[in-house]
N, C-alpha and C positions, 0 to 999 in steps of 0.2 A: 542521437535520438531526441525527437522533439518533446519538450516538456510542456510548454505553454502554447496556446493557440494565438493569443494576442500579446505582442511585445510593445510596451509603452515606454517612451522616453519623455522625461520631464525636464524642462529648462526652468530652474527655480530661482527666483529673485526675491528681494525683500517685499515687493509690492505686487508681484505678478508671477504667474506660473503658466508656461506654454506647454501643452501636451501634444504628443504625436503618437498614434497607435497604428500598428501594422497587423492586419488580420492575415494569419498564415494561410488559411483555407481559401479565402477569396482574393487576397492581394490588395484589399481595400486599405487606403490610408485615411485615418480619421484624425482631424486636428481640432484643438479647442484651446481657448485662452481664458484664464481665470484671473481674478484678483488673488491675493494670497489668502486663500480660504481652504485649508486642508480638508475640511469636511466635504466641500464641493468637489475637490479633486478625487477624493475617495469614492463619492457617489458616481462620478463620471467613469472611473475605472471599473466599478461594479457593473455599470450598464453595458460595458463592452463584452464581446463574446469571451466566454471563460473556457479553460483557465487562462488567467492573464498574469504577466510578470512586469514589474516596473523597475526603472532605473533612473537615477539622477546623479549629478556630480556632487561630491563632497564639497562643502564650502561654508560660508559664514551663517547660512540658515540652519545649520546643525542637523540633528538626526530625528527631530520630532516627526517629520513626515514618514520616515522609514519605520519608526515605532508604530505609527498609526496604521500603516499598511500591514505590518507584521501582526498586530493585534487583530486585524480584520481577516487574517488568514490568507493574505495576498503576498506572494514573494516579492521582496524589494531589495535590490542591490544598489548600494551607494558606491558609485564609481570613483576610483582614485584618479584625479585629473591628470597627474603626471604619467599615468599608464594608458591613457586613451590614445588610440590610433587616430591621427589627424590626416585628412586628405591633403596630398601634396599638390601645391599649386592653387589651392582654394583661396579666392580673393574676396568672397562675399560671406560675411558672417552675420547671421540674424538669430533671434531666439528660436524661430520656427525651424531653421536649418539645424541648429544645435540639437533640438529635441528629436528631429528626424534622424540625425546621425547617431544619437544614443539608442534610439529604437532599433536601428539597423545593427549596431554592434551587439545589443542584447539578443537579437534574433540569431546572430551568428555565434553567440557564446563567447564573445571577445571582450566582455567586461571584467576588469580586475577590480574586485570589490574590496573596500576597506572594512575592518571590523567595527560594527556598530556597538559602542559602549553602552553599558547599563546606565540608568539615571544616577545611581550611586557612584559609579566610576567616573562619569562625566562631572558630577559635582565635586568629587575629590580632585579631579584633574584641574578644574577651574580654580580651586583653592591653591593648588601647587603653582599654577601659572600666575595667579595674582601675587603670590609671594615672590616669584621670579621677577615679575615686572617691578615690584616694590624694591627689590634688590638693585635693579638697574637705576631706579629713581634715587635711591640712597647714594649710589656711587656718583651720579651726576650732581646731586646736591652738595656732596662733600667736595667735588672738584670745583664747583662754583665758589664755594666759601674759601677754599685754600688758594685758588688763583686770584681772588679778590685781595687777599692779604699779600700774596706774592707781588702783585702789581704795585703795592705800596711799600715793598721792601721788608715786610714782616714775615719772618721764617721761624718756624718752631724748631728749636735745637734739642728737643728731647730724643729719646731712643726710638719711640714708635708713636705714630700718629693715631688718632681716633681711639685713644684709651682714656681712662679716668683722668690721668694727669694732663693729657692733651686737652680734654674738655674743660678742666679747671683753668688752663692757660687761655683758652678761647674766651671764657667768661670774664677774664681780667682785661681784655682788650677794650680800650677806649680811644675815641677819635675826636679831634677838635672840630672838624667840619661836620655840621648836622647831616648833610646829605650822605657822607660816607658812613656815619654811624647808623643811619637808617638802612642803608644798603647792607651793612654787616649784620645788623639785627635781623633783617628779613631772611638773609641766607642762613644764619645760624638757627633761626626758628624753623626754617624749612628742613634742615638736617634733623632737628629734634623730632619734628612731627613725623617725618618719614621713618626714622628709626623706631619710634614708638609704635607705628603701624606695623613695621616688620616684626617687632617683638610680639605683638598680638597675634599675627599670623603664625609665627613660629610656635607659639603656645597651643594654638588650635590644631596645627599639624601634628605636634607631639602627642596631643590627646587622641586624635584620630588614629595615629599610627599605633597607639597602644591598645585601642579598644575596637577598631573596625575589623572587617574581614581581611584586611591587608596585614594585620599584626604578625601572623606566622611568617609570611614572606619577608617582611621588614627585619624580623629578628634573624632569619637565616642570612639575608644579604649583609647584615651588620657584622658577620664573621670575616668579611674582607676589609682590608685597609682602605680608607677613603670613603667608605659607605657608612655615613652617619645615619641617624634616624630620618633626618630631613631628606637626604639623598636616597636612602632606601625606599622611603614612602613615595618620593617623586618617581623613581624608576618603576615601582609597583603599579602606580596608577597610570603611568604613560604607556607601559607595555601591556598591561591588562592581562590577557590570557597568554601566559608564557608557553603553554602547550602547543601554540601555533608554530613554534620555531624549533630549531635544533641548535646545538652549540655552534655550528658553523654558519647557519643562516641568519642568526640574530644580528651578526655584524653588518649584513647587508641591509637589514631593516632600519638600523640606525645610521646608515650611510657612512660606515667606517671602513668599507672595502675599497681597494683601488679601482679607479675607472680604467677602462681598457679599450683600445682601438687596434685590433689585430686583423690582418688580412694575408692570406697565403702563408708564406713562411715567416713573415714578420709578426712580432708580438710587441705591442707598445702599451705599457701601463702608465697611468698618470696619477694625479692627486686623488684623494678619496672622493666618492660620489656625492656625499653630503645630501643624500636623499632620505626619505623616511622621516622619522621622528626627531626633529631638531632639539627638543627639550631633553630627551633621553641621551642624545649624543653629547650635549654639553655637560650633563652630569657625569657621564662616563669619562670624558676627557679630563675634567677637573679631578675626579677620583684617581685617575691613573698617575697623576703627579705624586701622590702619597707613596707610591711603591718605589720611588727613586731612592729614598733614604734607606739606610740599613734596617733590616727587619728585626726589631726587638719588641715583642708584645708588651705593652705597658698596661697601666691600671685601667684605662678606658677600654682597650681591647679585651682585657680579662673580664670586665664587667659585661660587655656584649656577649662574650662566649658563655658566661654563666647563665644568660637568659635564653640561649639557643640550644637545640638538640645536639647531642654529642657527635652524631654523624655529620651535622653541618659544621661543627667546630673543626673536626678533622679535615673536612673538605676545604674549609676556609683557610686553615693553616697551610695546606698544600698549595692553594692558590696564591697566598701571600708569598711563599717561598719561591714559587715558580715565576711570578711576575717580577720580583726583585732580581732574580737571576737573569731574566730577559733584559732588564734595565742595565745590569752590569755588562751583558753581552753587547748591547748597543753602544754603551759608553766605550768599551774596548775597541769597537770598530769605528769610533769617532763619528757616530751618527749625530746629526743635529738633534738637540733635545726635543724640539717640537715635533719632528717627524717620528722620533722614537716613541714619544708619548702617545701619539695616535695609534701606533702599532700595539702599544701596551693596552690602550683603551679598547681596541678591537678584541684582544684576548680576554680582557677583563669582562667584556660583555658575555663571552662564553662561560666564564666562571660564574657570573651572576645567574645565567640561565640554569646551570647545573644545580645551583642552590635553590633557585625559585621552584623548580619542578620536583625537588626532593620531597618525599612524604614527611609529614611531621613525626 
């Protein structure tokens, strides 16, 4: 059943927008090129035969254009790039062709849309991803410092690196050559600066997790092992609306289901798809390792349970027991730990979903 008369495809870039509109009644194709001026794009779409629907690919330009169309009462679908059907054998790619292709797919109802986050959700997501980037920078800075010392035969003989004792040992290091001392000071200062920035971001996230709209979900997710406040908040903002999924479909969204290439009587499954939300997948894989150890709820877990509803506590306890039993099962079968952990992460995603959709 036709919903819109005019199907509009937009190829959006940082400094330009190319639009292509198809009039369903007359078959007319209307093209227009803009600078990046959302107001001008909106006025052009309004001038087309109504009702109109618009689509463009998700990308670095974000969702401001989609929010503008939605506020104006015009349907806008932000297409998932990985789900777009591409013409086989196409050897010419231009902005105008891309816009035309999007308009045709929209007309046929073949656009797989991504969920457009609210401004609050996108802001929280940016904060979580900034903290994740900072975490990678801290690891790189620590590696640079430790490898500088290793190249000169200086090795820390304590039990654990990057503790208070290790930091005191680093501050005692002195070198005769001025160039080496300057290089060491620069690398050590970089570690300190990145760590201080990480601590500031952690504090802001902890505050938002306790006071924002995500607080109830974070408290319920914390009933599972490996889901700290930072991890729970990260999952909450990355997934957004948990109601979109089921316990079985959420694993596919985070790319934790096996790839498959089957034909006829043969069925071949490969490694996980790694599609969907990369950030949520990393959080789940890291959290899954915590379920390998024997399950003995400690003081930290008891404190999380005290802040959560009783039904969530019971559900989380069942999930913790089940996931540890799965680890034991994989260990008995001598499965590689990395492969077993991904399977645990896939099931952990389902347990997280069941807690997230649970009423307070």
